[in-house]
N, C-alpha and C positions, 0 to 999 in steps of 0.2 A: 625642474623641467623648464625649458625655454617657453616663451610665450609668443603667440602669433595673434595679432589683432586684425580683425577684418571690419572695415567701415564700408557698409553696403547700403544700397537703396532700400532694400527690404530684408530685414532679418529673417523673416519667415521663409524667404526663398531657399535658404541653405541650412537652417538650424537642424533639420532632420538627418541630413546625409553627411555632415562634416564631423569627423572625430579622428584623432590620430594617436598612436602610441608614442610618437616621437616628440610631440609638443602639445601644449595646451592652447586651445583656440578660444579667443574671446570675441564674440560677435556684437556689433552695435550698428544701429541705423541712424544714430545721432552723431553728427560731426563734432559738436562741442564735447559730448561724452567721450568720443574717440580721442580727442586731443588730451583730455584729462587722463584717460587710460594710458596713453603713450607716456605721459609724464610719470604716472604712478607705477605702472607695470614694467616699464623699460623693456619692451619686446625686442626680439631679434629680427622679426619680420613683420611688415605691415602690408596689408592688402587693401587697396583703395578702389572703390567703384567710381567711375567717372561721373555717374549720374546721382551723386549723393544729394540729399535735400539741404536746403539753405545755402550751402557753399558748394560750388562745383568741385569735382575731384582735382582739376587743375589748380584751382585756387588753394585747395587744401594742401596739395603738394608744395606750392610756394610757401605756405605758412610753416609747414613742417621743416622744409629745407632751410628756411631763414634762421632757424634756431641751431646754433653750433652744437648744442647738446644732442641733436638728432642726426649728426653727421654719420654715425656708425650704422644707423637704421637702414636696412634694405627694404626697398619699396617695390611691390608688385602692383601694376595698374591692371584693372580689368574693365572690360566694356563689351556690350553686345555688338555694337557697330564701331568700326574704326576705319581710318584711312591713313595714308602715308603722312600727311601733315599732322594729324593728331598724334601719331606715334613719335614723330620727330620732336614735336613740342613737349610731349611727356618725358622723353629721354633727356631733352635739353634742360628741363626743369628739375631733373634729378631722379626720375623713375629708373629702377634697375632692371626690371623685367616687365613683360606684358603677357597676360594669359586671357583667353576668351571667357566671357561671362556666360553662365555661372562657373566659377572656378571648381575644378575637380580636385579632390584631396590627393590623388596620385601626383598631379602636377605640382602641387604645393610641397609635397613630401620630397620630390626630386630636387626642387630648388633648395629646400631646407637642407637636405643631405649634402648638396654641393657647397652650400655656405658653411656648413660645419667643417668640411674639409679645408676650405679656403681660410678659415679662422686660424689655421696653423701657420699662415704666412702673413707677412706685413707688407703693406704698400708704403711708398715713400712718404706720403702725406701723414700716415699714422706714426711713422718713425719720427718725423719732424715735430709733430704735435706733442708727442709724449717725451721728447728728449729733454734732458735737464738744462740744456743750453738754450736760453731765450731767443737768441738770434736765429736759430734754425726755424722757429715757428713763424718768422717773418718772411721766409723765402717764398 
């Protein structure tokens, strides 16, 4: 079963009402533990709260996207408060989706289902990256 990791400000906020038959949810409120879980569990989807402790959600997004091994990872940003500049910056740094905090399981399941459908298709970057010809990966 696919994994979804949630790095949130307070694990207690959501632990009671989040469960899905489509994927396993791993909750953490520790950014360092979250980074270790990403490496160990290789999730399909990651949900990051902007207001995480120690490292902001934006900085965490930069760290995750700076590692080429995490390129495939789809990232949902969540926040109670947002504005246009925040959303623009989050998408510029590599967020794929935004949902309002606290995230509802129905919203996450819709995004997950759409991602499963899209996994049947390949984008140009994926083709170039996995092609046997080295010169294609330099394009």
